[in-house]
N, C-alpha and C positions, 0 to 999 in steps of 0.2 A: 862404647864403654871401655874399649881397649886403650883409649887415650889416658885413662886414669893411671895406669902403670907408668907411663912416660912423664906424667905431671909430677910425680912424687919421686924423690931421690931414693937411692938404695940405702938401707941401714949400714952402719959401720963406718960412715964418713967422720971427718973431724968436727963438723959443725953440729952443735947441739940444737935440738928443735924446740921452739916455743910455739905452743898451740893455744891461743886465748879461747876460752869457752864462752860462746855467745849466750849461754844460760844467764850470765851476769851482765850482758849488754843491755843497752836501752833499745828495746825492740821498735820503738817508735822512730828511732834514729839509727837503725842498724847499719845502713849503708855508710853513714858518717863514722860509726864506730869501727867498721871493718876497714875503711880507708885509713883510719888513724893507726890501728895496729899494723897494717901493711906498711905504712910510712915508718913506723918504729922498728920494722925488721922482723915481724912475726913470720913464721915459716908455714904454719897450717892454721886453719880455722877449725875449732873443735865444736862438735854438736853432741850434747847430751840428750839422748832419746829415752824418755821414761814413760811407762805405761800405767802407773798407778797400782800395779800388782806386784811386779818384781821389786819395785821400789815404791815408796809411798808418795809419789808425786807424778804429775803429768807435765810433758813439755811439748815437743815438736813432732812433726811428721815429715814425710818425704818432700812435701811442697816447700818447706823452708830450705832443705838441702838444694832443691832445684833452683830456688831464687838466688841463694848464695853462689851456686856454681855459675849462674848466668851473669853474676855481678863481678866476681873476682877470679883471678888466675891462681890464688892460693889454693893448695890442696885442701879438700874437705875431709876432716878426720871424724868419723862418725862412731859413737859409742852407744851400742844398743843395750839398754838396761830393760830388757823385755822378757816376759815369760815365753813368748813365742817368736824368737828371732828368725826362725825359718820362714815365717810369713813376710818378713820385711827386708831381707837382705837384697832380693831382686828389685823391689821398688826403690830402695835407697841407691842401689847401683845404677839404675836407670835415671835416677834424679841427678846423678853426677858425683856421688861419694867416691873419693879416691882410696879411702881406707875404711873398712868396716870391722869393728871389734864387737865380739859377742862374749857373753859370760860363760865360764866353764860350768857354773851351776845350771845353766839353761840349755845345754847341749848334751847329746848322747853320742860319744865318739866323735871322730874327726870329719864326718861327712859334710857338715855345714861349712867348715872351714875350707874344705875342698870346693864346695860350690861357690863360695865367695871368690876364691882364686880363679875358678872357671868363668866367672863374670868379668874377669879382667881387672879385679880390684884387689888391693892388698888386704890380707886377712890378719886380724888381731884377736887376741884372747886375754880376757881379764878374769880376776877372781876377787871375791870379797876379802876384807881384812881378816876374817876368821877362818878362811880356808887355807890349809897348808900349801905353801909355795911349791913343794915338791910334787903336788898333783898336776902341775903344768908339764912335767917332764915328758909323758907319752905324746904330748901334742906339739912339741916344739918343731918337729920336722914339717908341720903344716902351716906355720905362722910366719908373718913378717914382723909382728909386733906383739910384745907382752905388756899388758897394762896392769900395774900394781896399784890398787886403790889404797890411798893413804887416809881415807875416811870411809865410813859406811855410805854406800851410794844412795842418792835420792835428793839431796839438797845441797845448794852452794853455801859458802860461808862457814863451813866447819873447820875445826882445827886439825892440824897434822897429827895423827895418832902416834902415841909412843910405841916404839918397836918397829916403826915403818922402815927406818934405815936398815935395820937387820934383815927385813924381808926383801928389800930392794937388793941388798948385797947377795942374799941367797939366790934370788932370780938371776942376777948377773952371773953367778958361778954356774948355774944350770945352763944358761945360754952359751957361756964360754966352753963348757964341756961338750955341748952338742955340735959345736964347730960351724954353726950357721950365723949369718949376719941378721940379727934381729934387733929392732929397736926395743929399748926398755923404757916405757913411758910411765909416769907417775901422775896421779890425779887426786887432789883433795888437800886443801889447806896449803897450797903452794904459794909462797911469797919469796922475797930475796933470801931469807934466812933458811927456810926449809928447802928451797930449791938447791941451795949450796950444799946442804947436808945430803939430799938425795943424789946430787951429782957426785959427791965424794963416795957414796955407796955404789955408784955404777949406772945411775940413770942417765939417758941421753935424749929424752923427750919429756917436756914438762907442760902439763895442762894447768892454766891459771885463769880463774874467773874474776873474783872480787879484787885480787891483787893487780889486775889490769884494768878492768872496766869500772872498778870502784874509785879509781883515781881521776883527777881532773883531766889529765892528759894520758889516755891509753898508750899513745905512741911513746911517751917518756917512760911510762911504766914498763913497757916491753924492753926498752933500752936498759933500764935499771935491772930488770930481771936477767937480761943477757949478761950484764956485768958480774952477776953473782955466780954464774956457771961457766964462765970462760977460764 
């Protein structure tokens, strides 16, 4: 598992991260779709893990992370939208996740973030759109990534919520004040236009589902998305 840290670059570099979400991919042709986004210059593969309780949908388990890890060298960016993330960080780490993000609403204190780091995996923290961004502040010393949800989590294909750019900018200010290198990731309704707005607000990692896999050529969609955030 210690290979995970070396597979994923450190936050704070000049390159912005594009992480296509396989929630919107064709699961019958997932290898083809991963090949396509890789050729287009994607940086990570994003997994949305949903339990039907924390969010009203079900998705994937560690077995898919293991299959993707065995197929591609792209880092596996794993977003746990679960009531009980403490039960799944180790299985996903063992399956090959390079970065594991949990929700602020589902943890008590920083212990789980420290456990993720102890497994040799980058730790991320997310919060719902209706949670104050300032609630992240006590946890910033423990994380490698902050994920600002720009939709309410649970389903792909939603629109970028009004006010999201302001929340991204607030998170960027908190990160700058803490003095650590932390990715600021956004997820929800990301396309060329909203990615550009999020980038201007301070985001440097972008999760995109339908805007990539809903296009005829996911590779070209990744390149188009890249052009909007360079």
